[in-house]
C-alpha positions, 0 to 999 in steps of 0.5 A: 194846097188849098184849105179843103185839101189840107183838112182832107190830108189832116183827116187822112193822117188822123185816120192812119193814127187812130188805126195804128193805135188800134192795131197797136193796142190789140197787139199789146193786149194780145201779148199781155194776156199771153204773158200773164197766162205764161205767168200763171203757168210758171206759178203753178209749175213752181208750186208743184216743184216746191211741193215735190221738194217738201215731200221728198222724204215721203217719196224717197221712203215710198221708193225704198218700200217699192224696192223691198216689196215689189215682186221680182220679175223672172220671166214673162212665162213665170209671171203669167203662170203666177197670175193665172194660178192666183186667179184659179186659186182665188176660190173663197167661201161664196165666190166662184171664178170662171172664164179665165183669159190670160191678158198680154204682158206689158212693160214700162219703165217702172214695172212689168205687168201681167194680168188675167181677165176672169169672172167672179160669182157669189153673194154681194158681200163675199164678192166684194170682200174677195176683191178688197182682199185681192186689191191690198197694196203690199200684193201689188194687184190692181183690178181694172175694167170691173163690171158688176151685174146681177147673176142671171141664175140666182137672183141673190148673187152677182157676177163681177167681170174684171181684169186682174193685174199684178206689177213686177219690177221692170224686166232688165232689157225689155222694150217698153210696151205700155199697151202690152204688145211685144213685151219679151225681154232679150236673155 
């Protein structure tokens, strides 16, 4: 081999080694970043687990309270009628309700949900006092999709359109339908 061929071969081998080093270092840094991200995720998961174990008594106490106080599911018709009556009977001084529309019943592993869409009108303080009374934790009511705006007829009043929901114990044997479709349990 001529000296120029040796230099050319040496240069080629050097380029191959440099290319392998670049590719290897790129693979190493990608793998290192992935492992560091996995470590951070595991650390966060561990913190969550530790927190749950530290709060175990609190969550057990809350679960016991739920078992004692959550309204019992009877039948879809009865809970639908109950929420509809609550919406009708919600007439409070300074607040009037209208446009009552029954919402589909939804079943989840944790509760059965009945609801009604209503429109309430009155002065600002009365409407918000009424909403606050409706939304107490012990009543298991939830106010969803609320829209508040001025009353077109009386400038001093407001109109609140909302969905009033109530959560009951899970229906026995009910198909789980969190979107509210097909929620009748088998009897």
